[in-house]
Structure formats: C-alpha cells, structure tokens
C-alpha positions in Angstrom: 38.1 -14.5 1.3 35.6 -13.2 3.8 32.1 -13.8 2.5 30.6 -10.8 4.3 32.2 -8.5 1.9 30.8 -8.5 -1.7 32.2 -6.8 -4.7 30.2 -3.7 -5.5 29.1 -3.8 -9.2 29.9 -0.7 -11.3 26.6 1.1 -12.4 26.3 1.3 -16.2 25.7 4.6 -17.7 22.4 3.4 -19.2 21.3 2.4 -15.6 21.9 5.9 -14.4 20.2 7.4 -17.4 17.2 5.3 -16.7 17.2 6.2 -13.1 17.3 9.9 -13.9 14.5 9.6 -16.5 12.4 7.6 -13.9 13.0 10.4 -11.3 11.6 13.0 -13.7 8.6 10.8 -14.4 7.7 10.1 -10.8 8.3 13.6 -9.8 5.8 14.8 -12.6 8.4 16.8 -14.5 7.7 14.4 -17.4 4.0 14.0 -17.7 2.0 11.0 -19.0 1.6 11.5 -22.7 4.6 13.9 -23.1 6.9 13.0 -25.9 10.6 12.7 -25.2 13.3 14.5 -27.2 15.0 12.3 -29.9 17.8 9.9 -28.9 20.4 12.3 -30.4 19.0 15.3 -28.6 18.7 13.4 -25.2 22.4 12.2 -25.6 23.6 15.8 -26.2 21.6 17.2 -23.3 22.7 14.5 -20.9 26.3 14.2 -22.2 26.2 10.5 -22.9 26.2 8.3 -26.0 23.1 7.4 -28.0 23.8 3.8 -27.3 23.4 4.4 -23.7 20.2 6.4 -24.2 18.8 3.7 -26.3 19.6 1.0 -23.7 18.0 3.2 -21.0 14.8 3.7 -22.9 14.6 0.0 -23.5 14.8 -0.6 -19.8 12.0 1.9 -19.2 9.8 0.4 -22.0 10.2 -3.0 -20.4 9.0 -1.6 -17.2 6.1 0.2 -18.8 7.1 3.7 -18.1 7.6 4.8 -21.8 6.3 3.5 -25.1 7.3 3.8 -28.7 5.4 6.3 -30.9 4.3 5.1 -34.3 6.6 6.9 -36.8 9.4 7.2 -34.4 10.1 8.5 -30.9 9.1 7.7 -27.4 6.3 9.1 -25.0 5.7 8.8 -21.3 2.9 6.3 -20.5 1.2 5.4 -17.1 1.4 1.6 -18.1 -2.4 1.6 -17.7 -3.6 0.8 -21.1 -5.6 -2.3 -20.0 -7.2 -0.4 -17.2 -8.1 2.5 -19.5 -9.8 0.2 -21.9 -11.8 -1.5 -19.1 -12.9 1.9 -17.7 -13.8 3.1 -21.2 -16.1 0.0 -21.7 -17.6 0.5 -18.2 -18.5 4.1 -18.7 -19.8 3.6 -22.2 -22.1 0.8 -21.0 -24.2 2.8 -18.7 -24.8 6.7 -18.4 -24.9 6.3 -14.7 -21.3 5.3 -14.7 -20.6 8.5 -16.8 -22.2 10.6 -14.2 -20.3 8.8 -11.5 -17.0 9.7 -13.3 -18.1 13.3 -13.7 -18.7 13.4 -10.0 -15.4 11.9 -9.1 -13.6 14.2 -11.7 -15.3 17.2 -9.9 -13.6 16.2 -6.5 -10.3 15.7 -8.0 -10.1 18.8 -10.2 -11.1 21.2 -7.4 -8.1 19.8 -5.6 -5.9 20.2 -8.6 -7.0 23.8 -9.3 -6.1 24.8 -5.7 -2.7 23.2 -6.0 -2.1 24.8 -9.4 -2.8 28.2 -8.0 -0.5 27.7 -5.0 2.4 25.8 -6.6 2.6 26.2 -10.4 5.9 27.3 -11.8 6.1 30.2 -14.2 6.4 27.8 -17.2 3.3 26.0 -16.0 1.3 29.2 -15.7 2.4 30.1 -19.2 1.1 26.8 -20.5 -2.3 27.4 -18.8 -2.3 30.9 -20.4 -1.5 29.5 -23.8 -4.4 26.8 -23.4 -6.8 29.6 -22.2 -5.9 32.0 -25.0 -6.3 29.3 -27.7 -9.7 28.2 -26.3 -11.1 31.8 -26.2 -9.5 33.0 -29.5 -12.0 34.8 -31.8 -13.1 32.7 -34.7 -11.9 29.4 -33.2 -13.8 26.7 -34.9 -16.3 24.8 -32.8 -14.9 21.5 -33.7 -12.0 22.2 -31.3 -14.1 22.8 -28.4 -13.6 19.5 -26.6 -10.0 19.4 -27.5 -9.4 22.9 -26.2 -11.3 22.1 -23.0 -9.3 19.1 -22.4 -6.0 20.9 -22.9 -7.0 23.6 -20.5 -7.8 21.1 -17.8 -4.6 19.0 -18.5 -2.5 22.1 -18.2 -3.9 22.7 -14.7 -3.3 19.1 -13.9 0.4 19.5 -14.8 0.6 22.6 -12.9 -0.6 20.8 -9.7 2.8 19.4 -9.4 1.5 16.0 -8.4 2.9 13.0 -10.3 0.1 10.8 -8.7 -2.6 13.1 -9.9 -1.1 13.2 -13.5 -0.9 9.4 -13.7 -4.6 9.3 -12.4 -5.6 11.6 -15.3 -3.7 9.4 -17.6 -5.6 6.4 -16.5 -8.8 8.1 -17.5 -7.1 8.6 -20.8 -9.3 8.6 -23.9 -12.5 8.4 -21.8 -11.9 11.9 -20.4 -11.7 13.2 -23.9 -14.8 11.4 -24.9 -16.5 12.8 -21.7 -15.7 16.3 -22.6 -16.9 15.8 -26.2 -20.2 14.5 -24.8 -20.4 17.6 -22.5 -19.6 20.2 -25.2 -21.6 18.7 -28.1 -24.5 17.1 -26.4 -25.2 18.3 -22.8 -23.9 21.8 -23.4 -24.2 22.5 -27.1 -25.7 26.0 -27.6 -23.8 29.4 -28.0 -25.2 30.5 -24.5 -23.6 27.3 -23.0 -20.3 28.1 -24.7 -20.3 31.6 -23.3 -21.1 30.2 -19.9 -18.2 27.7 -20.0 -15.8 30.6 -21.3 -16.8 32.7 -18.3 -16.1 29.7 -15.9 -12.9 28.9 -17.5 -11.9 32.6 -17.3 -12.6 32.6 -13.5 -10.5 29.4 -13.0 -7.6 30.9 -15.1 -7.8 34.4 -13.3 -7.7 32.7 -9.9 -4.6 30.6 -10.9 -2.9 33.6 -12.3 -3.5 35.4 -9.0 -2.2 32.6 -7.0 -5.5 32.4 -5.0 -6.1 28.8 -4.1 -9.5 29.4 -2.5 -10.8 31.3 -5.5 -9.4 28.7 -8.0 -11.1 25.9 -6.0 -14.3 27.7 -5.9 -14.3 28.6 -9.5 -13.5 24.9 -10.5 -16.2 23.7 -8.2 -18.8 26.1 -9.8 -17.7 24.9 -13.3 -18.0 21.2 -12.6 -21.3 21.6 -10.5 -22.7 23.1 -13.6 -21.8 20.0 -15.6 -23.3 17.8 -13.0 -26.5 19.7 -12.8 -27.3 18.9 -16.5 -26.9 15.2 -15.8 -29.3 15.4 -12.9 -31.9 17.6 -14.9 -31.9 15.0 -17.6 -32.0 11.9 -15.3 -35.0 10.0 -16.9 -35.0 6.5 -18.6 -35.8 7.7 -22.1 -33.3 10.5 -22.0 -30.8 8.3 -20.4 -31.0 5.8 -23.3 -30.7 8.7 -25.9 -27.7 10.2 -24.0 -25.9 6.7 -24.1 -26.4 6.6 -27.9 -25.0 10.1 -28.3 -22.1 9.5 -26.1 -21.2 6.3 -28.2 -21.6 8.3 -31.4 -19.3 10.9 -30.1 -16.8 8.4 -29.0 -16.6 6.8 -32.4 -16.6 10.1 -34.3 
C-alpha cells in the first residue's frame, strides 16, 4: 500500500451536530447564558436521534462550551467561571476597581449600541423593545430595577451581532448584575434618578429603533457618563469605604 494515501474516517453524526452547535455559539446566534431546547426538541429540529444529540452535547460540555442546568437542560457558557470568580473578588475588594470596570464598560457599551443600531435583526429589535417596555411598565416594582436594567443592556449586547462581545459580557457575569444593583439602589436610588435613567434608556432605545448608529452611541455615552460622574463626585476616603460596604451588602442580598 502507498503510505501517502490514508483512509478518510467517516464523520459521526454527533460530531456534525457538535460542529453545527459550535458554529451557532461562535457566531453569537446562541448567546452565553441561553438555554438550549431539550434533547427531544433538538433531535426533531435537526432531524437526528436523541442519542446523537446527547453525544454532541457531551462533547461540547467537555470543551466547556455548554454546561448542565440544575433540574435538567443545557445552557451556553463562556467557560470562564474561574475568571468570573476572580474578577468578582477583585472588584468587591476595592471601590476603585468598581469604578475602573464602570469606565471600561462605558467604552464597550457605546460600541455595542452603535453596532446594535446598525446591524440588529428584526427579532433582536423586538427583544430590545420587550426589555424596554418591561422596565418602563407602570407599576413595575422597584425591586426589579437592576434586573430590568441588566436585561435591557444584554439585549443590546446580543443585537450587536458580535460573539466576541457577548462572551466578554458573559465573563463579567454576576459582577455586572451586582454593579447594576449598586448603581440603582445606592448611587442612583431616588425617584428623580429613576426618571433620569428612564429618559436615557428611552433615548438609546429610540436611536436603535431608528437605526441611527451615531445617535445610539451618543445616547449610551450620555447614560454611562452619568453613572461615572457619581463615582467621581463621591470619591472621598470615608464615602469610599461606605460604598464598598453597600456594594458587598447588595451582592449578598
């Protein structure tokens, strides 16, 4: 036999399924944190057996792209749990680190708002609409302020169409949720602050709906500059220690 020519192995169905799911993850069509349909539903949609689906998911779990959900099911992950934990500890340890994260976030989210305005699909615009309508609904309990804020910004992140940006957001993970809770319940806790944030979110939402990238970037910049200004106003040693205590209390609540 001629050793230059090797037998080409047949690709298993499970490998092809894993490749297709990985393509959806890396393209951003499946976002970090998103829950996959059940095995039976996936098998029906992809025209394969549940055994092949299960084998494909096991491959992706081993590679860190998906993880099992307590109670059943599978969700997309960024395989960054250790990094997220380290980042959370770093930010909680010093309020200056929280300020730095807010500053970095402002640069990233301005870019994302512009991209969302220019590239969002109709489905992604609907998701942003839904998040905005929820957060501005009359009688919406204040305990949902941080959660609604996070969902609005995550909808914009998904609409940016960037898998890289989505995974960066997933690395921030829980600390982003804790940061927004600190903003909405400590830094900006008054009804006047809530009204101001609603107006700023409305400006971002309107610009994205109008597909105006410049306006969306400017509106997001205005919003996040507001957040940063309060850090700078309160940048004193005593207030710094108090803010750290508040942030830790929020994170544990």
